[in-house]
C-alpha positions as CSV (number, residue, x, y, z in Angstrom):
1,M,133.5,52.7,135.7
2,S,130.8,50.1,135.4
3,I,127.5,50.4,133.5
4,D,124.9,47.7,134.0
5,G,127.6,45.3,135.3
6,S,130.0,45.9,132.4
7,F,133.4,47.3,133.0
8,V,133.9,50.5,130.9
9,A,137.4,51.9,130.3
10,V,137.9,55.3,128.6
11,E,141.3,56.5,127.6
12,F,141.0,60.3,127.4
13,K,143.4,62.1,125.0
14,R,143.9,65.6,123.9
15,E,142.1,66.3,120.5
16,G,143.8,64.4,117.7
17,A,146.1,62.4,120.0
18,K,146.3,58.6,119.8
19,A,146.7,55.9,122.5
20,T,150.1,54.5,123.0
21,L,150.8,50.8,122.1
22,L,150.6,49.8,125.7
23,Q,147.3,51.6,126.2
24,E,145.9,50.0,123.0
25,K,147.0,46.6,124.3
26,N,145.3,47.2,127.6
27,L,142.1,48.4,125.9
28,Q,142.0,45.3,123.7
29,Q,142.5,43.0,126.7
30,I,139.5,44.7,128.4
31,I,137.4,44.1,125.2
32,K,138.5,40.5,125.0
33,S,137.4,40.1,128.7
34,G,133.9,41.3,127.9
35,G,134.4,44.9,128.8
36,I,133.8,48.1,126.9
37,A,136.9,50.2,126.0
38,S,137.4,53.3,123.9
39,V,139.8,56.1,123.2
40,I,138.1,59.5,123.3
41,D,139.6,62.8,122.3
42,N,136.7,65.3,122.9
43,Y,133.9,65.8,125.3
44,E,131.1,65.4,122.8
45,S,132.3,61.9,121.8
46,F,132.5,61.0,125.5
47,K,129.0,62.3,126.1
48,E,127.6,60.4,123.1
49,M,129.3,57.2,124.2
50,I,127.9,57.4,127.7
51,L,124.4,58.2,126.5
52,E,124.4,55.3,124.2
53,L,125.6,52.9,126.9
54,V,122.9,54.1,129.3
55,K,120.3,53.7,126.6
56,K,121.4,50.1,125.9
57,S,121.5,49.4,129.7
58,K,117.8,50.6,130.0
59,R,116.7,48.3,127.2
60,R,118.0,45.2,129.0
């Protein structure tokens, strides 16, 4: 997904689950490349993250 030209990656997990080492490595690479990456384990966290990104996008 892309928001305001920034690549956004979200790793969805069941509640309480963690990303694998490979997934963490890939997310860190996305961040190093200027993208936004996060591990989310519930809908409310996802919704808050997207709303915050959209707010920041509108401020630019």
